[in-house]
MDAnalysis code that builds the backbone (N, CA, C; Angstrom):
import MDAnalysis as mda
import numpy as np

u = mda.Universe.empty(174, n_residues=58, atom_resindex=np.repeat(np.arange(58), 3), trajectory=True)
u.add_TopologyAttr("name", ["N", "CA", "C"] * 58)
u.add_TopologyAttr("resid", np.arange(1, 59))
u.add_TopologyAttr("resname", ["MET", "PHE", "LYS", "PHE", "PHE", "LYS", "ASN", "VAL", "ALA", "ARG", "GLU", "MET", "LYS", "LYS", "VAL", "SER", "TRP", "PRO", "LYS", "GLY", "GLN", "GLU", "LEU", "TRP", "LYS", "TYR", "THR", "VAL", "THR", "VAL", "ILE", "LEU", "THR", "VAL", "THR", "PHE", "VAL", "ALA", "VAL", "PHE", "PHE", "ALA", "ILE", "VAL", "ASP", "LEU", "GLY", "ILE", "SER", "GLN", "VAL", "LEU", "GLU", "LEU", "ILE", "ALA", "GLN", "GLU"])
u.atoms.positions = np.array([
    [-37.955, 30.088, 46.470],
    [-36.610, 29.990, 45.921],
    [-35.957, 31.375, 45.888],
    [-36.683, 32.375, 45.425],
    [-36.130, 33.728, 45.362],
    [-35.872, 34.276, 46.758],
    [-36.730, 33.909, 47.695],
    [-36.553, 34.363, 49.080],
    [-35.238, 33.794, 49.642],
    [-34.968, 32.543, 49.328],
    [-33.738, 31.908, 49.796],
    [-32.510, 32.669, 49.288],
    [-32.461, 32.947, 47.987],
    [-31.305, 33.642, 47.424],
    [-31.207, 35.078, 47.929],
    [-32.340, 35.694, 48.191],
    [-32.337, 37.041, 48.764],
    [-31.728, 37.000, 50.162],
    [-32.095, 35.984, 50.938],
    [-31.526, 35.843, 52.288],
    [-30.032, 35.517, 52.225],
    [-29.641, 34.706, 51.260],
    [-28.215, 34.390, 51.093],
    [-27.432, 35.660, 50.789],
    [-27.944, 36.482, 49.879],
    [-27.268, 37.729, 49.516],
    [-27.168, 38.650, 50.726],
    [-28.216, 38.710, 51.526],
    [-28.207, 39.566, 52.719],
    [-27.161, 39.076, 53.716],
    [-27.078, 37.768, 53.921],
    [-26.100, 37.217, 54.859],
    [-24.668, 37.394, 54.356],
    [-24.463, 37.284, 53.052],
    [-23.116, 37.443, 52.484],
    [-22.599, 38.865, 52.692],
    [-23.496, 39.831, 52.743],
    [-23.074, 41.217, 53.005],
    [-22.583, 41.392, 54.433],
    [-23.027, 40.518, 55.336],
    [-22.626, 40.599, 56.737],
    [-21.270, 39.942, 56.994],
    [-20.802, 39.148, 56.051],
    [-19.555, 38.400, 56.231],
    [-18.373, 39.364, 56.299],
    [-17.470, 39.081, 57.221],
    [-16.246, 39.868, 57.338],
    [-15.165, 39.180, 56.516],
    [-14.910, 39.688, 55.305],
    [-13.955, 39.071, 54.405],
    [-12.541, 39.493, 54.789],
    [-11.564, 38.565, 54.716],
    [-10.181, 38.908, 55.072],
    [-9.556, 39.858, 54.047],
    [-8.655, 40.682, 54.540],
    [-7.918, 41.593, 53.660],
    [-6.792, 40.820, 52.967],
    [-6.109, 41.471, 52.054],
    [-5.085, 40.809, 51.248],
    [-3.996, 40.131, 52.048],
    [-3.404, 40.848, 52.990],
    [-2.300, 40.296, 53.796],
    [-2.791, 39.132, 54.650],
    [-3.959, 39.278, 55.239],
    [-4.541, 38.234, 56.072],
    [-4.863, 36.990, 55.221],
    [-5.403, 37.215, 54.042],
    [-5.723, 36.126, 53.134],
    [-4.458, 35.377, 52.722],
    [-3.386, 36.110, 52.467],
    [-2.113, 35.502, 52.091],
    [-1.596, 34.606, 53.220],
    [-1.672, 35.074, 54.458],
    [-1.221, 34.279, 55.609],
    [-2.034, 33.002, 55.734],
    [-3.346, 33.109, 55.580],
    [-4.214, 31.936, 55.665],
    [-3.895, 30.941, 54.552],
    [-3.658, 31.454, 53.356],
    [-3.354, 30.591, 52.219],
    [-2.059, 29.827, 52.445],
    [-1.025, 30.519, 52.891],
    [0.265, 29.877, 53.158],
    [0.116, 28.838, 54.271],
    [-0.635, 29.167, 55.308],
    [-0.855, 28.231, 56.410],
    [-1.542, 26.962, 55.918],
    [-2.554, 27.105, 55.096],
    [-3.273, 25.937, 54.573],
    [-2.363, 25.097, 53.693],
    [-1.605, 25.728, 52.809],
    [-0.719, 24.986, 51.909],
    [0.347, 24.240, 52.702],
    [0.946, 24.893, 53.691],
    [1.966, 24.230, 54.513],
    [1.375, 23.069, 55.313],
    [0.196, 23.261, 55.862],
    [-0.449, 22.204, 56.635],
    [-0.780, 21.006, 55.756],
    [-1.337, 21.252, 54.589],
    [-1.672, 20.158, 53.668],
    [-0.406, 19.425, 53.234],
    [0.647, 20.165, 52.956],
    [1.911, 19.544, 52.556],
    [2.472, 18.682, 53.681],
    [2.468, 19.201, 54.901],
    [2.969, 18.452, 56.051],
    [2.182, 17.165, 56.246],
    [0.860, 17.251, 56.195],
    [0.017, 16.070, 56.396],
    [0.246, 15.053, 55.270],
    [0.378, 15.523, 54.044],
    [0.620, 14.616, 52.916],
    [1.949, 13.888, 53.079],
    [2.996, 14.612, 53.452],
    [4.315, 13.993, 53.648],
    [4.260, 13.021, 54.821],
    [3.612, 13.415, 55.893],
    [3.488, 12.553, 57.067],
    [2.828, 11.221, 56.704],
    [1.697, 11.290, 56.013],
    [0.994, 10.062, 55.669],
    [1.745, 9.253, 54.607],
    [2.491, 9.900, 53.744],
    [3.312, 9.169, 52.780],
    [4.388, 8.373, 53.505],
    [5.008, 8.975, 54.509],
    [6.034, 8.284, 55.293],
    [5.422, 7.133, 56.083],
    [4.271, 7.370, 56.699],
    [3.587, 6.309, 57.448],
    [3.216, 5.162, 56.500],
    [2.696, 5.499, 55.324],
    [2.326, 4.479, 54.340],
    [3.543, 3.678, 53.908],
    [4.635, 4.353, 53.664],
    [5.869, 3.673, 53.278],
    [6.331, 2.736, 54.393],
    [6.270, 3.200, 55.614],
    [6.672, 2.371, 56.755],
    [5.797, 1.136, 56.902],
    [4.491, 1.313, 56.795],
    [3.581, 0.166, 56.903],
    [3.818, -0.810, 55.755],
    [4.041, -0.281, 54.567],
    [4.319, -1.151, 53.406],
    [5.581, -1.971, 53.632],
    [6.608, -1.347, 54.175],
    [7.862, -2.053, 54.436],
    [7.665, -3.147, 55.487],
    [6.918, -2.842, 56.530],
    [6.659, -3.837, 57.580],
    [5.871, -5.004, 57.007],
    [4.867, -4.730, 56.217],
    [4.074, -5.806, 55.625],
    [4.903, -6.637, 54.650],
    [5.809, -6.010, 53.936],
    [6.704, -6.733, 53.035],
    [7.611, -7.668, 53.815],
    [8.144, -7.191, 54.928],
    [8.989, -8.042, 55.765],
    [8.204, -9.233, 56.313],
    [6.980, -8.988, 56.731],
    [6.147, -10.078, 57.267],
    [5.830, -11.090, 56.161],
    [5.556, -10.617, 54.972],
    [5.186, -11.512, 53.868],
    [6.379, -12.357, 53.411],
    [7.595, -11.863, 53.563],
    [8.774, -12.603, 53.141],
    [9.098, -13.755, 54.083],
    [8.678, -13.679, 55.286],
    [9.030, -14.717, 56.282],
    [8.189, -15.940, 56.144],
])
């Protein structure tokens, strides 16, 4: 168990962590992408709901 955590710590030191400006760009990109996908699927869901409502009324 201790060997595992020692290896994890060693590998974490090798990681190239993003700088502040780079991190900010990545964060904004993720937030915009998640927002776009959420809006897209909300619109698709609304459209499917409307179509199913029309079919059920007939």
